[in-house]
C-alpha positions in Angstrom: 30.3 -38.6 -11.7 26.6 -39.9 -11.7 23.8 -38.0 -10.2 23.5 -40.8 -7.8 27.2 -40.4 -6.7 27.1 -36.8 -6.4 23.9 -37.1 -3.7 26.1 -39.8 -1.8 29.2 -37.5 -1.9 26.6 -34.5 -0.8 25.4 -36.6 2.0 28.7 -37.8 3.3 30.0 -34.4 3.3 27.2 -32.5 5.0 27.3 -35.5 7.6 31.0 -34.1 8.6 30.2 -30.4 9.2 29.7 -29.7 12.6 29.2 -26.3 12.5 25.4 -25.0 12.9 26.0 -21.8 10.9 27.7 -23.9 7.9 24.8 -26.4 8.2 22.2 -23.0 7.9 23.9 -22.0 4.9 23.9 -25.3 3.4 20.1 -25.6 4.2 19.3 -22.5 2.9 21.2 -23.1 -0.4 19.4 -26.3 -0.8 16.0 -24.7 0.0 16.7 -22.0 -2.8 17.7 -24.6 -5.3 14.8 -26.9 -4.5 12.3 -23.6 -5.2 14.1 -22.9 -8.2 13.8 -26.5 -9.4 10.0 -26.3 -8.8 9.3 -23.2 -10.4 11.2 -24.5 -13.9 9.1 -27.5 -13.7 6.0 -25.6 -13.3 6.7 -23.5 -16.5 7.7 -26.5 -18.3 4.4 -28.1 -17.7 2.6 -25.2 -18.7 4.9 -24.6 -22.0 1.8 -24.8 -24.3 -0.5 -22.5 -22.3 2.3 -20.0 -22.3 3.1 -20.5 -25.8 -0.6 -19.8 -26.9 -0.9 -16.7 -25.0 2.4 -15.1 -25.5 3.8 -16.6 -28.5 4.1 -13.5 -30.8 6.3 -12.0 -27.6 8.3 -14.9 -27.1 9.1 -14.7 -30.9 10.2 -11.1 -30.7 12.3 -11.6 -27.6 14.1 -14.5 -29.1 15.2 -12.4 -32.0 
């Protein structure tokens, strides 16, 4: 299943939910996932800077 198909499936499932409690839980999960995605993107954008500043530490951790 492609990402686009998964998004459509998620939207279809969410629109069929009538419980406010369940929708609040789904919303919280989606917000948390978005925050995690944004933080991982920020780290990857700053990879070279992080590598320069903490290269030795990262090598030691990798061992």
